N, C-alpha and C positions, 0 to 999 in steps of 0.2 A: 586858379579857378575858384569862384565864390560858391560856397555851399548854400543850400536853401535855408531860409530862416527857420528856427525851431518854433514849435507851438508853445503857447503859454508865455510866461514871463520868466526872466532869469531868476535864479535863487538870490536871496538877500541874506547875507551872513554878517550880522552886527554882533560883535563881542563886547558886551557891556560889563563883563566881569561880575564882580560882586556888588556893583553899584546898586543902591536902593533909594536914590533920590527921586523926586517927582518926575524929572525928565526921563530917567532910566525906566521907571515904571511905565510912563507913557510910550516910550519907544518900544518897549516889550509888547505893549498892547498893539501898537502899529505893526510890529513884526508878525504878530498873530493874525491880524487882519490881512496883511499882505499874503501870508501863507494860505489863508482861506480864499484867496482870489479877490478880496475886497480892496483892490488897489486904490480906488478913489478915496475911500474912507481912511485907509492907511496914509495916503498922501496928505490928507487934511491934518492928521495928527503930526506927521513929520514936519509940516509947514509951520507949526507953532514954535519950533526950536531952531536955533542957529548953529548947533554943534555940527562937526563934520559928519558924525553918524546920521544925524537928522537930514543933513543936506544930501548925503548919499541915498538914504531911504526915499527922500522926495524925488530924486532923479529916477530911481527904479520904479517907484509907484506910478510914474508917468509913462511907463513902457507902452509902446515903443517910441512915443512922441518926444524926440530930442534926447533920449536917454544917453546914447553914446556921446553925443556932442556935449551934453551937460557934464557927464563924468570926465570927459577930456578936459573941459574947463576946470573942473575941480582938481584934476591931476596937475594942471599948470600952476594952480595955487598951492597945492600940497604935493610936491614931487617926491617926497619921501614917505608917502602914505601907502602902506601895504593894503589897507582897506580899499582905497580908491583903485589901486592897480588890480586887485582881485575882482572887484565888482565890474570894472571896465572890461576885464577879460571875459567875465560871464556875459556882459551885454554884447560885446563884439561877437562872441561865440553864438549867442542866441540870434543875433541879427544875420548870421551866416557870413560875416566878414572875416578876412584874414587878420591875424595879429593877436588872437587870444593867448596863444602859447607864450608870446613875448611878454605880455602883461602879467601872466601868471608866474613866469620866471622872475620877473622884476619884483613881484610881490614877495616871492620866497626869499629874496636876499635883503629885503628892507627890514 
């Protein structure tokens, strides 16, 4: 049985550690925009960078338009990425689709 989609957008959890390079500062700004519900503006910032974190952010900023499919494509490219598994789990859960728990379990072991 499929659950109803949740309101709003899934959480975005990028761990940039202690990085203080220009990209990390920009991604933190984009995270703040995303958290404030300004997903289009966040997506524009994420789109400037090609790192995995930026690509994940770009997929979430487009929510719900192709987010699950985009994260699934990223997972095919980065099968050992806990970040992608975690965010895919959030996206699947928010979309009301089955499989979130599997993605989260896989993220925990990576």
